[in-house]
C-alpha positions, 0 to 999 in steps of 0.5 A, a space after each residue: 502043728 509040725 509036731 505031735 506025740 506018740 509013745 512019749 516021742 515027738 513025731 512029724 506027720 507022715 501018711 503012715 502015722 495017722 493019729 497021735 496026741 497034742 503035746 499041750 492038751 493031750 487030745 487026739 490029732 490027725 496027720 494032714 499029708 496032702 500034695 499041696 500044703 505043708 504036712 502038719 498035724 491038726 486037732 480033731 476038733 476045729 479049734 486049737 487048744 492054744 487060744 494064741 494058735 490058729 490056722 497056720 499058713 505054709 509060710 508059718 510052717 516053713 519058717 519053723 522048719 528053718 530051726 532045729 526040731 528041739 527049738 520048734 513048738 516049745 511048750 511054755 505054761 499053757 502056750 506053744 511058742 513057735 520057736 524058743 532059742 535059749 531064752 528068746 521066743 520067736 513068734 511068726 504072725 500072718 493074721 491080724 492080732 489085737 493090741 491086747 493080744 500083742 501086749 499079753 504075749 510080750 508080757 508072757 514070754 518076756 524076751 521075744 521077737 515078732 516076724 510078720 508075713 510082710 506081703 501087704 507091708 511090701 505092697 503098701 509101704 513107701 520107703 525113703 532113705 535117711 542117714 543110713 536107715 529107711 523111713 516108711 509110711 504103711 498104707 492100710 496098716 494094722 494099727 495094733 503093731 504100733 503097741 508092739 514093744 519087742 523087736 519086730 520084723 517084716 518078712 519081705 521074701 525074695 526081693 531086691 529091697 535095699 541093696 538091689 540084689 535078689 535075695 531073701 530079706 527082712 525089714 527090721 523096724 526100729 521105730 513105729 508110730 501112729 500120726 494119722 498113718 502108721 510110720 517109722 524107720 528101720 533097716 533091711 537085713 538078710 535072712 542069713 543075718 537074721 538067722 545068725 543073730 537068732 542062733 547066737 541069742 542076739 536080742 536088742 529091744 
């Protein structure tokens, strides 16, 4: 987590604040302020109180930090949304997840967008341009994403995909299916475009 609570205030981790409480379960958390990983809070027990949570990577924490603090780690019922902008939830996912979990989160949050760590997708996909869009085939795919019904983005990181210019890009999936392999079509969008649409509450299913 990026935020814990102390004396009723949300606080970021720092070496001077060793202990605080989890905003969701109210149990103790400790600050992790090393020199390698992004500073964060961790439960004293090994498991996150939110069963949709888990060990967050630096990629995950850095994405959350792109948004204003009041939009990060918003408690909704018994869960902690990564980011909520108006009525739209953003979930950043870097680990495999089952079809059942995907459906459960989408039903719970309603309007939401998925952003996946796209390293494996970038390494194992075949793009072909067709009528202004890019079709793709994804080798070694996580088949569960075929059951996703909310907007799905792959974070491609700093790359030259699409326009040949080196910049931070995402791949917006407009259609994904399974026919023996995972395939579909979509388009490249810049990180700037993605962020602008998020902040304006733009949502297209």
